C-alpha positions, -999 to 999 in steps of 0.1 A, spaced: -13 -201 -81 -39 -194 -52 -11 -195 -24 8 -167 -47 -23 -143 -38 -13 -110 -22 -38 -92 -3 -32 -56 -11 -41 -27 11 -41 6 -7 -40 35 17 -47 65 -7 -71 95 -2 -70 106 -38 -99 92 -60 -82 95 -90 -52 76 -78 -76 49 -64 -93 45 -97 -60 45 -116 -49 18 -95 -81 -2 -102 -78 5 -138 -44 -9 -139 -53 -40 -120 -83 -47 -143 -63 -38 -175 -34 -59 -167 -55 -86 -150 -41 -84 -117 -62 -106 -96 -48 -98 -61 -77 -86 -38 -74 -49 -34 -86 -32 -1 -88 7 0 -85 30 31 -89 67 28 -61 73 56 -40 57 81 -68 56 108 -88 34 84 -58 14 75 -51 6 108 -87 -5 117 -89 -28 87 -55 -44 95 -67 -47 132 -99 -61 121 -122 -34 135 -159 -41 128 -163 -7 114 -144 -14 81 -136 -46 59 -110 -68 72 -77 -74 54 -68 -110 58 -38 -115 82 -16 -135 60 3 -125 25 -4 -87 28 12 -57 13 7 -21 18 6 6 -9 9 38 11 5 75 1 20 99 25 -2 130 21 -33 122 36 -59 137 62 -62 124 99 -32 103 101 -7 108 72 16 80 58 46 88 80 24 87 113 6 55 100 42 38 95 53 48 130 22 32 144 25 1 122 61 -4 132 53 -2 169 25 -29 167 39 -64 173 13 -80 151 17 -55 121 53 -43 122 65 -71 96 38 -61 71 56 -48 38 50 -14 27 57 4 -3 54 40 -6 37 53 -36 36 92 -33 38 125 -51 63 137 -24 97 137 -37 112 156 -4 144 138 8 130 142 45 98 120 34 121 95 16 146 92 44 119 89 72 100 60 53 132 41 48 140 46 85 107 31 92 116 1 71 95 4 37 102 -20 12 104 6 -15 96 45 -22 81 51 -55 70 86 -70 36 83 -86 38 87 -124 19 112 -141 2 96 -169 -21 66 -165 2 43 -186 34 52 -166 10 45 -135 -1 10 -147 34 0 -158 43 6 -121 15 -16 -107 25 -44 -134 62 -42 -120 51 -42 -85 29 -72 -93 57 -91 -107 78 -84 -78 54 -93 -50 44 -126 -69 81 -138 -65 84 -125 -29 82 -152 1 56 -137 23 44 -150 56 
């Protein structure tokens, strides 16, 4: 089962949402390593192995991405990620409060694997994490 571990990078600036993801992982015994970046700049540094931030392993990784963040928002991050030859194939699932069609269209134009609206309650949020965990456990990833 060790080879089914997915290294998850949560790119999120909201502390409550970060805690909800961590609580859901703990409650439902999701054991995948979780790395947290507060914005797109930090996330890119973590993916590119900057000494300033913890490194996300180069294999079997998935990004959970919020769109509304300071410094570099989610769509700007996606544009940069898709232009990087080493990172462009990294699967990204948008997890956001933005229900704007323009954001959804732009995200899919940048090859996201999914676009999920953040649920309001913790239980619904946790259900989303469980469903995603089942999904990424089945996916074949490099």
